[in-house]
Every structure is written in structure tokens, then in C-alpha cells.
N, C-alpha and C positions, 0 to 999 in steps of 0.2 A: 504494500500500500504506500503510495507516494504521499509525502507530507510537505507542508510549507512551514518554515520556521522563522522565528524572529527572536533575536538575542536582547537581553537586558543585563546591565551590569552597573555597579556603583559609579564607575568612572565614565559611563557612556550616557550620552543624551538620550532622551526618549525618542525612539525611532518613528519615522513616518510609516504610514500603513503600507507603503510600497517598498520599504526596506526589508525585503524577505529573501530567504534562501530556500532552495528546494532540495529534498533528499529522497532517496529511493525507498526508505523505510524509517520507522521510528528508531530501530536499532542503529542505523547509520547516523541519524541525527544525534543519538545518545553518545556514540563514539566520538563524533566531532565535538560535542559539548564538553565531554570529559577531557579531551586533549587540549582544548582551549582553556579550560579552567585550571589545567595543570601548567599554565604559562606556555602559550604558543607565541613566538615573537611576532607573528603576523596579527595577533589579537592581544596586544599588551594590556588592555584595560579590563580583561576578564579576571575576576577574583573568585576563589572557591566559595567564600561565605556569602557573597552578595549576587552572584550571577545566576541567571535562570534563562531558560529558553521556552517560548510558547510555541505550541505545535497545532496546526490545523490539518485535518484530513484533506487530501487532494492537493492539486496544484492551483494556487491562488496568486494573482499578481498584486492584489491589494486586500489587506486584512482589516482595514479601518472599521468596518461595520460588523465584524464577525467575532463572536466569543470563541476563545481557543478551546480545542478539544482536549488538549493535554498541556501540562506544565511540568518541565523538568527542572529540578534544583539539586544541589549537592546535599546529600544526607549526612548524618552525624559520623558515619564511618567512611566517608569519602566517595561513596557511590552516587549514582544519579537516581533520584527518586522521581517517579512519575505520579 
């Protein structure tokens, strides 16, 4: 199932509805999220405690008016909680 993702972090401004990324599955979005939260030089503002990713089912180019289907955040033991 393809998903649309939007990232939030303490050092990032609130994204526009069109600031989205597409993934082939929830699992691939989860892997990308965990690698970025573990400090990816390409995404330096992501921090473990405060970053999260919102996911919508399907491929959307604008998520302004849609409530997310899933929310990923870092759990107490370092994994991604849905």
C-alpha cells in the first residue's frame, strides 16, 4: 500500500500541505523515519524526542484538508510507534 508522508520536527517549520513525500509502504516510511531520527546529514533538524511523521493512505499531492491515517513517533525504547 503506497503512503504519503509529511515530517514534523522541533527545528522544522510547519510544512505546507504540498510538502509531502511518497513511499511504497508504511514499512519503508518507518525505515526512512528511523534513519533520519538517528541523524541523517541530509535531514539535520530531525531529533528523536520531538520528530514525528504523519502518514496518509494512497498517493496525495496535497494533504491540507485530510486527517492523517497514521502517526509515527519515537517510542521510549527507540523504536517507531504507530
